[in-house]
N, CA, C and O of each residue as an XYZ file, in Angstrom:
288
protein
N      15.147      7.755     19.868
C      13.713      8.132     19.938
C      12.999      7.182     19.055
O      13.478      6.859     17.968
N      11.953      6.758     19.455
C      11.022      5.658     18.635
C      10.536      6.191     17.567
O      10.109      7.326     17.780
N      10.439      5.872     16.617
C       9.495      6.299     15.765
C       7.768      5.413     15.676
O       7.505      4.507     14.885
N       6.962      5.908     16.551
C       5.785      4.955     16.906
C       5.134      4.925     15.712
O       4.758      3.775     15.483
N       4.814      5.751     14.783
C       4.208      5.630     13.611
C       4.586      4.093     12.572
O       3.753      3.221     12.324
N       5.804      4.093     12.177
C       6.458      2.831     11.953
C       6.351      1.635     12.766
O       6.082      0.503     12.363
N       6.631      2.073     14.162
C       6.540      1.008     14.750
C       4.473      0.420     14.962
O       4.037     -0.722     15.105
N       3.897      1.411     14.910
C       2.782      0.924     14.599
C       2.495      0.034     13.438
O       1.796     -0.978     13.476
N       3.192      0.589     12.271
C       2.876      0.323     10.859
C       3.205     -1.531     10.649
O       2.655     -2.395      9.965
N       4.456     -1.549     11.687
C       5.156     -3.138     11.805
C       3.995     -3.706     12.631
O       3.871     -4.907     12.393
N       3.275     -3.337     13.348
C       2.487     -4.201     14.385
C       1.514     -4.497     13.197
O       1.511     -5.673     12.832
N       0.897     -3.855     12.701
C      -0.385     -3.794     11.806
C       0.080     -4.921     10.629
O      -0.596     -5.886     10.276
N       1.172     -4.610     10.211
C       1.847     -5.328      9.196
C       1.727     -6.869      9.327
O       1.247     -7.690      8.545
N       2.372     -7.039     10.694
C       2.525     -8.646     10.930
C       1.121     -9.247     11.465
O       1.237    -10.288     12.112
N      -0.312     -8.696     11.271
C      -1.393     -8.735     11.538
C      -1.485     -8.595     13.492
O      -2.320     -9.437     13.820
N      -1.178     -8.184     14.225
C      -0.930     -8.111     15.736
C      -1.777     -6.542     16.081
O      -2.164     -5.644     15.334
N      -1.812     -6.668     17.058
C      -2.491     -5.711     17.846
C      -1.305     -5.141     18.890
O      -0.447     -5.979     19.170
N      -1.153     -3.776     19.514
C      -0.915     -3.569     20.480
C      -0.630     -4.300     21.502
O       0.476     -4.643     21.920
N      -1.865     -4.572     21.967
C      -2.335     -5.323     23.176
C      -1.863     -6.745     22.897
O      -2.155     -7.599     23.734
N      -1.128     -7.117     21.756
C      -0.596     -8.879     21.536
C       0.661     -8.249     21.833
O       1.338     -8.809     22.696
N       1.097     -7.254     21.329
C       2.731     -6.780     21.523
C       3.150     -6.881     23.007
O       4.171     -7.308     23.546
N       1.845     -6.262     23.548
C       2.285     -5.682     25.231
C       2.250     -6.643     25.782
O       3.177     -6.655     26.591
N       1.350     -8.033     25.846
C       1.271     -9.179     26.321
C       2.712    -10.262     26.365
O       3.133    -10.979     27.273
N       3.274     -9.991     24.832
C       4.241    -10.685     24.167
C       5.898     -9.918     25.113
O       6.928    -10.577     25.251
N       5.730     -8.525     25.600
C       6.594     -8.369     26.555
C       6.349     -8.118     27.641
O       6.844     -7.224     28.327
N       5.264     -9.159     28.027
C       4.864     -8.837     29.250
C       4.503     -7.777     30.087
O       4.910     -7.558     31.228
N       3.790     -7.207     29.492
C       3.793     -5.696     30.276
C       1.837     -5.441     29.985
O       1.261     -5.745     28.940
N       1.340     -4.980     30.912
C       0.069     -4.180     30.526
C      -0.076     -3.640     29.392
O       0.883     -3.001     28.960
N      -1.337     -3.737     28.558
C      -1.373     -2.746     27.598
C      -1.437     -1.144     28.052
O      -0.849     -0.398     27.267
N      -1.950     -0.616     28.996
C      -1.744      0.547     29.397
C      -0.422      0.836     29.837
O      -0.177      2.031     30.003
N       0.925     -0.383     30.174
C       2.236      0.219     30.207
C       2.771      0.535     28.564
O       3.471      1.464     28.160
N       2.197     -0.532     27.855
C       2.854     -0.261     26.777
C       2.200      0.870     26.021
O       2.871      1.213     25.048
N       1.017      1.588     26.203
C       0.462      2.791     25.405
C       1.658      4.015     26.173
O       2.140      4.923     25.496
N       1.914      3.866     27.318
C       2.590      4.929     27.567
C       3.830      4.823     27.498
O       4.356      5.860     27.903
N       4.691      3.923     27.118
C       6.324      3.680     26.528
C       6.025      4.449     24.986
O       6.775      5.341     24.588
N       4.932      4.018     24.253
C       4.648      4.537     23.279
C       4.489      5.976     23.251
O       5.107      6.636     22.415
N       3.774      6.479     24.026
C       3.771      7.855     24.289
C       4.969      9.074     24.501
O       5.133     10.217     24.075
N       5.664      8.189     25.369
C       7.032      8.827     25.577
C       8.098      8.258     24.702
O       9.255      8.607     24.935
N       7.873      7.477     23.783
C       8.662      7.131     22.306
C       9.826      6.351     22.976
O      10.875      6.494     22.347
N       9.956      5.366     24.360
C      10.860      5.136     25.045
C      10.653      3.429     25.055
O       9.507      3.016     25.232
N      11.592      2.599     24.896
C      11.526      1.516     25.507
C      12.804      0.850     25.805
O      13.660      1.378     25.095
N      13.284     -0.021     26.495
C      14.579     -0.558     26.807
C      14.874     -1.492     26.072
O      13.926     -2.051     25.520
N      16.417     -2.057     25.765
C      16.798     -2.686     24.926
C      16.294     -3.984     25.080
O      16.038     -4.403     23.952
N      16.010     -4.879     25.988
C      15.261     -6.232     26.135
C      14.106     -5.680     25.305
O      14.166     -6.086     24.144
N      13.066     -4.871     25.555
C      11.547     -4.843     24.804
C      12.044     -4.656     23.558
O      11.366     -5.289     22.749
N      13.337     -3.793     22.825
C      13.289     -3.468     21.783
C      13.781     -5.105     20.916
O      13.245     -5.707     19.986
N      14.421     -5.258     21.340
C      14.852     -6.915     21.110
C      13.764     -7.994     20.411
O      13.677     -8.544     19.313
N      13.010     -7.989     21.617
C      11.853     -8.720     21.577
C      10.662     -8.554     20.434
O       9.972     -9.343     19.789
N      10.804     -6.880     20.536
C       9.983     -7.009     19.168
C      10.355     -7.066     18.269
O       9.546     -7.460     17.430
N      11.446     -6.818     17.876
C      12.296     -6.960     16.440
C      11.870     -8.489     16.343
O      11.537     -8.688     15.175
N      11.774     -9.391     16.932
C      11.916    -11.004     17.213
C      10.694    -10.940     16.554
O      10.581    -11.174     15.351
N       9.641    -10.589     17.394
C       7.984    -11.012     17.346
C       7.607    -10.382     16.271
O       6.716    -10.966     15.655
N       7.997     -9.318     15.789
C       7.207     -8.200     14.429
C       8.066     -8.613     13.547
O       7.779     -7.965     12.541
N       9.306     -9.571     13.202
C      10.368     -9.928     12.383
C      10.307     -8.411     11.471
O       9.966     -8.251     10.299
N      10.792     -7.350     12.525
C      11.149     -6.115     11.903
C      13.011     -6.351     11.149
O      13.948     -6.949     11.679
N      12.989     -5.804     10.126
C      14.202     -6.140      8.880
C      15.107     -4.725      9.403
O      16.329     -4.875      9.416
N      14.717     -3.759      9.706
C      15.305     -2.185      9.724
C      15.176     -1.674     11.118
O      14.640     -0.566     11.128
N      15.493     -2.123     12.292
C      15.309     -1.848     13.628
C      15.659     -0.340     13.552
O      14.864      0.554     13.839
N      16.736     -0.182     13.199
C      17.559      1.406     13.342
C      16.327      2.394     12.956
O      15.904      3.176     13.807
N      15.933      2.358     12.047
C      14.800      3.343     11.627
C      13.632      3.634     12.572
O      13.024      4.690     12.748
N      13.428      2.123     13.281
C      12.326      2.303     14.100
C      12.492      3.292     15.779
O      11.897      4.191     16.373
N      13.924      2.237     15.999
C      14.057      2.056     17.236
C      15.213      3.407     17.770
O      15.385      3.710     18.951
N      15.813      3.988     16.743
C      16.750      4.936     16.738
C      16.685      5.974     15.854
O      17.707      6.371     15.295
N      15.346      6.589     15.607
C      14.947      7.488     14.655
C      15.561      8.694     14.886
O      15.241      9.193     15.965
N      16.418      9.389     14.158
C      16.591     11.039     14.467
C      15.409     12.129     14.436
O      15.062     12.937     15.298
N      14.818     11.828     12.908
C      13.457     12.447     12.903
C      12.545     11.725     12.974
O      12.598     10.692     12.306
N      11.335     11.996     13.829
C      10.327     11.110     13.690
C       9.159     11.861     13.426
O       9.104     13.085     13.537
N       8.005     10.960     12.994
C       6.754     11.104     12.123
C       6.063     11.334     13.178
O       6.060     10.459     14.044
N       5.396     12.406     13.363
C       4.359     12.791     14.616
C       3.193     12.685     14.250
O       2.696     12.890     13.143
N       2.576     12.234     15.552
C       1.085     11.780     15.194
C       0.014     12.509     16.258
O       0.387     12.573     17.430
N      -0.719     12.817     16.064
C      -1.613     13.922     16.799
C      -1.994     13.145     17.920
O      -1.928     13.800     18.961
N      -2.267     12.294     18.028
C      -2.659     10.970     18.938
C      -2.172     11.470     20.502
O      -2.316     10.716     21.464
């Protein structure tokens, strides 16, 4: 399960927006938001985000056993 709070942190840390990440993944922002809400991305999407956002520890974000929940 994806830890979306950590993913959002990585997006902000890299000076990107969720819309920019969605475009990089070649999907609409709406699709990206839905995937964030469901906390599920496929392996190709994860790999692209790891590269695009220069994520050093992808396991803590994309394979989190415990997820920090946000009320969004």
